[in-house]
C-alpha positions in Angstrom: 17.0 -2.7 5.0 17.0 -5.5 7.6 14.2 -8.0 6.7 11.6 -7.6 9.5 10.3 -11.1 8.6 13.6 -13.0 8.8 12.8 -14.4 12.3 9.0 -14.8 11.9 8.6 -16.3 8.5 10.7 -19.3 7.5 11.3 -22.6 5.7 10.9 -25.8 7.7 14.3 -27.4 8.5 16.2 -24.4 7.2 15.2 -21.4 9.3 16.7 -21.6 12.8 15.2 -21.2 15.4 12.1 -22.4 13.6 9.4 -19.6 13.5 5.7 -20.0 14.1 4.9 -19.2 10.4 6.4 -21.6 7.9 5.8 -21.2 4.2 5.6 -25.0 4.1 2.0 -24.4 5.3 1.2 -23.0 1.9 -0.2 -25.5 -0.6 2.5 -27.0 -2.9 5.4 -25.5 -0.9 7.9 -27.9 0.7 11.5 -27.9 1.7 12.1 -30.6 -0.8 10.7 -28.4 -3.6 13.0 -25.5 -2.5 15.9 -27.9 -2.4 15.0 -29.2 -5.9 15.4 -25.6 -7.2 19.0 -25.4 -6.2 21.7 -25.1 -8.8 25.5 -24.6 -9.0 25.2 -21.0 -7.6 22.6 -21.8 -5.0 23.5 -25.3 -3.9 21.1 -25.8 -0.9 17.5 -25.1 0.1 18.8 -22.4 2.4 20.6 -20.7 -0.5 17.4 -20.7 -2.6 15.4 -19.4 0.4 17.9 -16.6 0.9 17.7 -15.7 -2.8 13.9 -15.4 -2.8 13.5 -13.2 0.2 15.0 -9.9 -1.0 12.8 -9.7 -4.1 9.8 -10.8 -2.0 10.5 -7.9 0.4 10.6 -5.5 -2.6 7.4 -6.9 -4.0 5.6 -6.6 -0.7 6.8 -2.9 -0.5 5.4 -2.3 -4.0 2.0 -3.9 -3.0 1.8 -1.7 0.1 2.8 1.5 -1.9 0.2 0.6 -4.5 -2.6 0.1 -1.9 -1.7 3.3 0.0 -1.7 5.3 -3.2 -5.3 4.3 -3.9 -6.3 6.6 -1.0 -6.6 10.2 -1.8 -5.3 10.9 1.7 -1.9 9.4 1.1 1.1 11.2 -0.3 4.2 9.2 -1.0 6.3 12.3 -1.4 5.9 15.1 1.2 8.4 17.6 -0.2 11.2 17.9 -2.8 14.0 20.3 -3.6 13.0 22.9 -6.2 15.1 22.7 -9.3 17.5 25.5 -10.3 15.6 28.1 -12.2 18.5 29.5 -14.3 22.0 30.7 -14.1 22.4 33.6 -11.8 21.5 37.0 -13.4 24.8 38.4 -12.1 27.1 35.4 -12.6 30.0 34.9 -10.2 32.6 32.2 -11.0 34.0 30.1 -8.3 37.6 29.3 -9.1 39.1 25.9 -8.7 40.1 25.3 -5.0 40.6 22.2 -2.8 37.0 22.4 -1.4 33.8 20.4 -1.4 31.2 22.6 -2.9 27.5 21.8 -2.4 24.4 22.1 -0.3 23.3 21.4 3.2 19.9 19.7 3.5 18.0 20.1 6.8 14.9 17.9 7.4 12.8 17.8 10.6 11.9 14.5 12.3 8.9 12.6 11.0 8.1 9.0 12.2 7.6 7.5 8.8 9.8 9.7 6.6 13.1 9.2 4.8 15.4 11.7 3.0 16.4 10.5 -0.4 19.2 12.2 -2.4 19.0 11.2 -6.1 21.2 13.7 -8.0 23.6 16.7 -7.8 23.7 19.4 -10.4 26.3 22.1 -11.2 27.4 24.3 -14.1 31.0 24.0 -15.1 32.9 26.8 -16.7 35.9 24.5 -17.2 36.8 24.1 -20.9 37.2 20.3 -20.8 35.6 17.4 -19.0 36.8 16.9 -15.4 36.8 13.7 -13.5 36.1 14.3 -9.8 34.3 12.9 -6.8 30.8 13.4 -5.5 30.1 13.0 -1.7 27.2 12.7 0.7 28.0 13.4 4.4 26.1 13.4 7.6 26.8 17.0 8.5 26.3 16.4 12.3 28.6 13.4 12.8 30.9 14.0 9.8 30.3 10.3 8.6 30.7 9.8 4.9 27.5 8.2 3.7 28.4 7.6 0.1 31.0 8.6 -2.6 31.5 8.1 -6.2 33.6 9.1 -9.2 31.8 11.4 -11.7 32.7 13.2 -14.9 31.7 16.8 -15.1 31.3 18.1 -18.7 31.5 21.8 -19.7 28.1 23.4 -19.1 25.2 22.1 -17.0 25.5 18.7 -15.4 23.0 16.6 -13.4 25.0 13.8 -11.8 23.3 10.7 -10.5 23.7 9.5 -6.9 21.2 7.4 -4.9 21.4 7.7 -1.1 18.5 7.3 1.3 18.1 6.8 5.0 15.1 6.5 7.3 14.8 9.7 9.4 15.4 8.0 12.7 16.7 10.8 14.9 14.4 13.0 16.9 16.5 16.0 15.8 15.9 15.3 12.2 18.6 14.9 9.5 21.3 17.2 8.3 23.2 16.1 5.2 25.8 17.8 3.0 25.8 16.8 -0.7 28.8 18.2 -2.6 31.5 17.8 -5.2 35.3 18.0 -5.1 36.0 21.3 -6.9 39.8 21.1 -6.8 39.9 21.2 -10.6 36.5 22.8 -11.4 35.5 26.3 -12.2 31.8 26.5 -11.3 29.1 29.0 -12.2 26.6 30.1 -9.6 23.1 28.6 -10.1 19.9 30.5 -9.5 17.7 28.7 -7.0 14.5 29.4 -5.1 14.6 31.2 -1.8 13.4 28.2 0.3 15.0 25.4 -1.7 12.0 23.0 -1.0 8.7 22.6 -2.7 7.1 23.1 0.8 7.6 26.4 2.6 8.4 25.5 6.2 11.1 26.8 8.5 12.5 23.4 9.5 13.1 22.4 5.9 16.1 24.3 4.4 18.7 24.1 1.7 21.9 26.1 2.4 24.8 26.5 -0.1 28.4 26.5 0.8 31.9 25.0 0.8 33.9 22.7 3.1 37.8 22.7 3.0 38.8 19.1 2.0 41.2 19.0 4.9 38.4 19.7 7.5 36.7 17.2 9.7 33.5 17.9 7.7 31.3 18.5 10.7 28.5 21.1 10.9 30.9 23.7 12.3 33.0 23.6 9.2 30.3 24.9 6.9 31.0 28.4 5.5 28.1 29.5 3.3 28.4 31.8 0.3 26.9 31.3 -3.1 24.9 28.5 -4.7 27.3 26.6 -7.0 25.5 23.3 -6.7 22.0 21.8 -6.3 20.9 18.5 -4.8 17.9 16.6 -6.2 16.3 15.3 -3.0 12.9 14.3 -1.7 11.3 13.6 1.7 9.0 10.6 1.2 7.3 7.9 3.1 9.7 5.2 4.3 8.0 1.9 3.2 10.9 0.1 5.1 9.7 1.7 8.3 6.1 1.1 7.6 6.7 -2.7 7.0 8.9 -3.0 10.1 6.1 -1.3 12.2 3.4 -3.6 10.9 5.5 -6.7 10.3 3.4 -8.9 12.6 0.2 -8.0 10.6 2.0 -8.5 7.2 3.5 -11.9 7.9 1.1 -13.9 5.9 1.2 -11.4 3.0 4.9 -11.8 2.9 4.7 -15.6 3.1 2.4 -15.6 0.1 4.7 -13.4 -1.9 7.5 -15.8 -1.2 5.3 -18.7 -2.2 4.4 -17.0 -5.5 8.1 -16.4 -6.3 9.0 -20.0 -5.5 6.3 -21.2 -7.9 7.7 -18.8 -10.6 11.2 -20.3 -10.0 9.7 -23.8 -10.3 8.1 -22.9 -13.6 11.4 -21.5 -15.0 13.7 -24.0 -13.5 16.0 -26.1 -15.8 16.3 -28.7 -13.2 14.7 -32.1 -13.9 13.6 -33.8 -10.8 10.5 -35.1 -9.0 9.7 -31.7 -7.5 10.3 -29.3 -10.4 8.7 -31.2 -13.3 5.2 -32.1 -11.9 1.8 -30.4 -11.7 2.6 -27.5 -14.0 -1.1 -26.4 -14.2 -1.3 -26.4 -10.4 2.0 -24.5 -10.2 0.8 -21.8 -12.6 -2.4 -21.5 -10.6 -0.6 -21.2 -7.3 1.8 -18.6 -8.6 -1.1 -16.3 -9.4 -3.2 -17.1 -6.4 -0.4 -16.7 -3.9 0.2 -13.2 -5.2 -3.5 -12.4 -5.2 -3.7 -13.6 -1.6 -0.8 -11.4 -0.6 -2.6 -8.3 -2.0 -5.8 -9.3 -0.3 -4.0 -9.7 3.1 -2.2 -6.4 2.7 -5.3 -4.4 2.0 -6.7 -4.2 5.6 -3.3 -3.5 7.0 -2.9 -0.6 4.5 -6.2 0.9 5.7 -4.9 0.8 9.3 -1.6 2.5 8.1 -3.6 5.3 6.4 -5.6 5.9 9.6 -2.4 6.1 11.7 -0.7 8.5 9.2 -3.8 10.7 9.2 -3.6 10.9 13.0 0.1 11.6 13.3 0.7 15.0 14.9 2.5 17.2 12.4 3.4 20.9 12.0 1.1 23.0 9.9 2.4 24.8 6.9 2.8 28.6 6.8 -0.6 30.4 6.8 0.0 31.9 3.4 0.8 28.5 1.9 -2.4 26.5 2.1 -1.6 23.4 0.1 -4.3 21.2 1.6 -2.0 19.1 3.7 0.6 19.3 6.4 4.3 19.3 6.3 5.9 16.2 7.9 3.0 13.8 7.2 1.9 11.8 4.2 -1.8 12.4 4.4 
């Protein structure tokens, strides 16, 4: 994700234009210290600052997730695909053909949601291992989102793929997840009727094939039997949450960066005026900066919970009273 703090939290003399919030305002942090942490790979203060920011963003996301999870109202995962129950009772083999075989995942719009595809499963009747390709496509635009080589062994396979995207479009998302079956003989899998852990008409999983020569748009889908299954979930997009509340989380982010820089100072092999002084102070600051980041994130997380609770969503089917609403995370 794009760092929502890149223009608002910076290092004096390095970040340009200079933002209002500088981590130099934190006790013990200076541009000279950051420069003193440089090495052969990261030769300038700017390089060190760039290195610290991605893990700082991930750490802040973890802090926010942890704080949100303390509320009984918050659900990180709103829905997931139901795993295949078994092989079909009346097995039908799909012979090898130049097609992509897989599933179409439909997800409605939700302001803080993302669709994550983590795996693809199939049952091979081929007698030997087959090397082929796994794909994830945007089924509306035909854009290929990810691809990768996989080895399909005889029998049941669950193949790993990690693809996620914030659900940005008002029309929701429609993704095709499939495998090149040019050299595969596949067995039909038994799956649930709805395909999702939540029963709701806008959430669906459809099985089918696409000719490899097609443009791979929605019109090219021809549905038949289920010869594959996608392990996917609809979950809260922490990236979108942080972007929405970036102005309120600036100091929390700055403190995380300060803590990571103190950790780098403690582990640095450089010997200079800025890295080999005040070790006790450095250890104290490393812990206190992180504690401060958690403290600053807490009230923001309470605000996030209130907003998620108030977000209009669609109620689940009357016969499925799960205690929460589809499309929200509370």
